[in-house]
N, C-alpha and C positions, 0 to 999 in steps of 0.2 A: 326929878328932869323933866323939864317942859318939853312939850312936843317941838315948839319953835327952836329950842336950843338943840334937840335933837338932832332935827333936822339940817339945822346950820354944820354939825361935826358932820354928818351925812355927807353934806355938798361938800364941804370943805376935801373930805379923804377922797370923793370922787374927782376933784379937779385936779389932786395929787397922782391921783391914778392916771388921769388919762396924760398928766404932763410926763410921766415917768418915765424915762428912757429905757425900754426892755432890752434892748441889743445885748448881747452875751458877750462878755468881756473875752478877749482873745488871748488868752495866754499862751505868747509863745516864747517867753525866754524861760529858760531852766535852767540847772545847776548840777554839775558831774558831783554825783555821789561815790560814784566807786571807779575803779580802773584795774583791769588784768589782760595780759596776753591780747592788745589788738581789741579791747571788749568793753565799754564804758555803761556803766547803770545810772541813769539822770532820773534826776527827781523835778517835781513841781511841773510835772508837764498836764495838759488839759486839750490840748487841739492838736494830733499830729497822725499820719495816716502811715500805714505798715510801707515797708519800702519807701517812705519819702526821706529825702535829702534832708538833715539839719548840718548847723554850719558852727562850727567852735569860735568861738572871738578872734582867732588869730587868721581864721580862713579854711581851717584844715574841714575836709567833709567826710559826713559820717551818714550810714542808712541806717533808721530805726526799722529792726527785726522784731524785736519781742514788745507786744503790748498788753501792760497789765495795769490793773489799776491806779497804783500811786507810783509807780515806774515804766520807764522806757528803757529796755538793752539796746545800744547800738553798736553797730560795728563801724570801726575806723578803717577808713581806706589810707587816708595818707597823714602823717605829722602826730603819731601817737607818741613819739618820745618827749613834744613839747606840752602836751595836755596834762593838767593838773586837776585833781580833786578841790574844788571849789569853784573852778572856775564856768564861765555861763556857755549856753548853747543857745542857738535859736532855731527856728524851723524856717525853712524857705517855701513850702505849698508845692514843691515840685518833686518831680522823680528824677533819677537820673537820664542825661539825654549824651551821646555821642554824635560828633560831626558826621558828615556823609556827604559822600560824592565822588567826582572825579579827582579832587585834590588828594584824595588819600592814597591813592594806586601810585606806588613804587615807595611808600613811606612805610615805617618799622616803627609800631608805638606799642605804649601799655595799656592797660583794659580801661584807663580816663584818658585815653587819647593824647598823652604828653609822649613826644617824638624822644624817641630813643635811638636814632641815626645820625643823628648831628647836622640832621639838613635844615635846621629852623623848627620855625611854628608852622602846625597844622593849620593850614586856612579852609576854612567851608562856611558858606551864608545857611547852610539846612542843619537841621539836627534831628535825630531819629531817637526815641524813648528806647533803652535796650531792651525793657519788657513788651512785649506785643501780644495780643492774642493771635494764636494760629489762623490762617486763611479758612474761611468758611468751608465747606466740604462743595457746594454750588458753586462758588465760585473759582472751583480749580477745572483741570484737562485731565483726558486719561493720557496715560502714556503713547506719545508716537515720534519722539526725538533721541537718537540715541546719543549718550555722552561718550568717547571715545578715550580710553584711556591710555591708549599705546603699548599696553599691555596685551601679548597675545594670551597668553593663559584667564583674562580677565576677559575681554572683548570676543573670544570665543566660545568660552566656558561660563563665566558668568557676567552678562552685560549689565552694565548701569544705563540709566534713561535719566534725561534732565528732569530734576525735581524728584527724584529718589533719594531715600537715605538708605546707605550699602554701609554695613558695619566693618569695618576691619579690625582682628579680633586675634589674638595668640600671647604666648608667653614673651618677655622683654627678649630683645637681641634675635627677632627672626623678620626683620625686614618691614615693619609694618610702617612706619615713616616713609621708607624707600619707595613702597608702592602710591603712596599718596602723591609724594613729590613728583614721581616721574608722573602720574597723571595731572598733575599742574602744567608741568612740562609741556605735557602733548597738547596743551590747549590754546598753543599759539597759533594764533590765525584763524581761530575755531569760534570767535566772538564770544568769548567767555571770560569773565572777570574772576580772579581766584581771591580768596581770603585762608590765608594759612594762620591757625591760633595754635601759638605753644603754650602748652598750659601744664606748668612745674618742670619745664626742661631746664637743663643746664645752659646759661648763655654761649659757651662756646658753640653748643652744639646748634643752637638757634642761629649764631652768627654763622657757621659754617652751611645752614641751609641757606640762609639770605645770599652768601657768596655765591653758591650753584646756583641760584637760580638766577643772578643777575649776568654769572659768565653763558648762563644759555637765553639770555633774553626774556626770561620769565617775569621778572620784576619790572615788565612794561605792562602787565594787565594782573598783577597781584599786588595787592594789601597784606603787612605780618602783622600780627596782634601777639604780643609776648608777654606772659606774667611768669618770669624765670622762678627758678626754685627757692632763690633768695627772696621774694616778693612775699608779701603778707598772705594767709589764706583767703583772705576779704578779696584780693586781686585775682585768684587764682579763678575763685568762685564766678566774680565777675567777667572775667576776657572772653569765655563764649559766648556769652549773651550781647557783649560789646560787639565781637566779631560779625555776629550773627546781623545787627543790626544794620552794620557796614554793608553787607552782600545783600541785605534786603533791598537796600534805596535802589539797587540795578534791576531787581527782579520787580520792583513796583513801577520802574522805568522803561518795560518792555524788553529788557535784557537780560541776558543768563548769567547766573553766577555759579560759583564752586567755592564750598567752604569744607576744610578740614580741619576737626577737633581733635588735636594733638596733645595728650589724650583724655580722655572725659573721665577715667579712672582718678586722675590726680585730682579733677576737679571734684570727683565725689568725696575723696578723701578730705580735700579744704573743707569742704561743706560741712562732711563730720566735725573737723575740728572746729569751726565756728558754732556748728550747733550744741555742741559740748560744751563748750564756754560760754554760752548763752542760758546752758540749764537746762537746753530741752531735754527731755526724758529719750535714753537709747533704746535703738531696737535691735534688729538683726543684725550680727557684727558689729554692733555699734553705731550703726548709722541712723539717722534719724528718719523717722516713718513716711518724712515726705520726699525720700532720696529719688524715689521712681520719678515725683510732679517733677524735680530740679531736671530732670534729662527729659520727660516727654515735651514740658511745655517749650523747650529749646529746640527738638529736633522736628515737633511739628512742623515748625515754622516753615519747613522746606516742602514746597510745593511747584508745581507745574499751573499759572495760571490761566483762565480760558482767554480766549480770543477778545472779549468787551474790557477786559483788565489789561490789555497788552500783551498778552502771552509770553509775560517774562517767566523764567524757573529760577530756583534754589535748590542745588543738590547738595546734598551732605556727604561728608565720609568722616563717620565718627571713627576714633581708635579706640579699643579697650584694651587694658593690659592683665590676663590672666595670670593666676599663680600655678604653676605645674599642669598647665592645660586644664585648670577647673573652671569650664565653662558654666556650673551650677551655682558658682556663687552669686551673692546679693545682685551685685551691678550688672556683671556680665547678662543675667537672664534678665533682668531689666531691660537692657538696653537691646537685647536680642528680640524680647517682645516688641517694642518700640520701633526696629528700621523694617526696612521692607526685604533684606536679604543681608547675608554674611560671607565674608570672605575669611575663612579660615589658613591661616599660615601654620605652618608646622614645624617645630624645630628640630625633629629628624632628617626631614627633607633639606632646610636648612644647612644641616652637619652634614650631609651626604652629596653637598655641592649642587641642589637641583633648585637654582635661585629666579625670580622669586620663588618662594618656597612657599605656592599656594595649593593648598589641599585642595584640587578641584573635584575630589569624592563630596566631601564634606559642605564646602562650599556651595551657596544658594543665591539665586535671583529670582523674586517673584514675579518677572515679566519675562525672563529667556527669551525665547524669539521675537519678541514684541518690539525690544530694545536694538535689533540688529537689521541689518539692511540684506537683501534678500542673497546676495552674495556669500556672506559671511554664513548665513542661517542654513544655506545649501549645503558649504563642504565643511562646517560643524555641527551638524546635524544629529550626527550618530557618535561624537568625538568622547563627547561624556561616557557614555556607555562604552565604548571601545576601551577608552581608559580605567574603566572600573574592571571590566572582565581582566584587563590586563593585570590591574591591582591584584585580583584574586589569584590568578594562575601564577603569578610569582609568588605569592605565598604559600600555594601549594606545592611548586616546583621546589621548593628549600629540601621538601621532604622526599621527592621521590627521585629515582636512580634514572629509570627510565621515560622519555617522556614521547610519545609520537610527532611525527611531522608536521602533522597540524597546528599542535600544540607550540611546539619551538617556533613553526612560524608567526604565530600570533604574540608570543614572548616578545620577539626580535622585533616586531614591529611596533609592539608597546614601546619597547626602549628608544625608538628612534622618534617617537612622538613624544615621549617625554625630556629627549635631550632636544626635541625642536620647539618645546614651551620655555626652556629656559631662555633666560634673555640679559643683557646687562644692564647696570645703574645707570641712567639717565639715560639710556637708549631708546626712547619710544619710538614704536613701527606705526606708519600708516596704516590704516584698514584695508586700503588695496594691496599692499606689499604681505598684511598676515594672509589675506585670502589668499594668496597664491603660494605663501609657503605651507600653509595649512593643507591647501588642495595638493599640494605636491607630497605631502606625509598621509593623509590620508586617501590616498587614490593608489599609494604602493608603488610610486615613482622612486620612493628612497630605499626600498628594500634591497636593493643592489648594493646599497654605499654603507661603508664600515660606519659603526654607531660614532666612532672617533671625529670620521669625517663630516656630522650631519650638518655643525654649526658653519662648518666652512662651506658646505655645500650651499647652505641658506644665504649667507653673505655674498657669494659669486651670484645667486640667482636674484638677489636685489640689485645687485650690480648691472646685471643682465637687463632685468626689467626697467633700469633707470636708460639704459642704452637705447633700447625697444620701447619707449613710450608709451604704443598704442594701447597695449594691454591695458595698464594702468589706469589711462586716460579714459579707455572704454569702461572698465569696470566703476570709477567715481562716476562717468557721467549715467551708466546704466541702473547702478545699484545692483548689479547682478551678472553672473558669468554668463554671457549667451553663447552661442554654438561659435560662430565664427571667434569669439575671444577663446575661447576655451582651444581650440585648434592651437591657436601662436601661443598661448601659455604650456600647452603640453610640449610644442616643439622646443622654447626654450630652456623648459624643466630636462626635456631627453639631453639637449646641448652640454646643460651643466652636469648634469649625472653622468654621460658619457666622461666626461674627462676627470672626472674623481671614485671611478669604478676602483 
């Protein structure tokens, strides 16, 4: 072959290379290969991201969860019954987002923001992704604002601050949901937006909670996200992330938000179901290896922002249900290690009539007095130790036939303090009144009152304080019990106690 011919061939090849379109073909249409139990196996995939939304030809939404060399496993969120093998699927290039803003307040929606309250379409101009990296530690601020729950046993002994993650844990039917709902009810007038996320709950139970919140005016500042027991596992998995995104909007706009996850045990079970259907290898208790990350990436988003970012906060109250009090199980130990403290409820206390059944000896808060006003810190400073000593003495006295006068006196005082910590449902108490009642018990003024009359004396004390407003106003203003205020408070307590001896 002559050099001229060879050069001509090379020149022709170079021209073809120069004009060649090297842009990769974007293959975004695939085919359903296999279907079962809310999960689809899709073939023909080339360009898709983990957790990307993919769309079925009739409009149903899926999430890509497992990415393999030749197949993608996707979880179907809606319309599974109308999907058939061989139908086409296309990628959307985006992840799941939820509407956020003031328009969601008072609404009850599902994990995909579809309204389930009969009030029409949810209108919003802004959307947040359900998954977001938690706020960097340098963008956060240390604790300094208490979040009053209105529950004496908590505000006095296990205080919660704005931006904290405080776990509520124990067996079923011990009042875990009620503690969280009481905390929501107490936020009325406290500049706090609340989000209640019901995961795997019976629909009638969620409806009753919503009705109670409406009756007490709490829906004026509350959003309810519900993924009921009849919903697919994928919706129960998504609900906490959807609710968190809705709450984050208020945090990033300089406001304060409280979110309740009721409960994360059911979310973990839903995620385990999804993972097993996706053929992921099971680990301890059949949970997948990343079940810790399931909750950590959710709860770490609760924080208190610094002043440069608006000083907003997101407080989380996750709920975990144990089996026969086994806190060493996989999911409870995971969430305990993530949160900033735990509120333990106890079946024996609940059955004995101590409601809320908060075990003040096991419950902890990693801030203690930092989240309390000076007045509460002063009157409740030794209360936890006193109650712990009472419990030890009460256990010992069961086997003792004769007790000295000092021990009997301490036992009687402990009984009155335990009675004082009882509280009715949907009856949150302002921190000023809590200070007054705990002051009366801790300073021994109730020692002369019969145990059966302690709660009656407490109610009469509140009425007397409402009539003599100066004491409550002084505590609210000063955040402490000054000498003059203390004299007036003692005078009111003595009058009420005298009438009930």
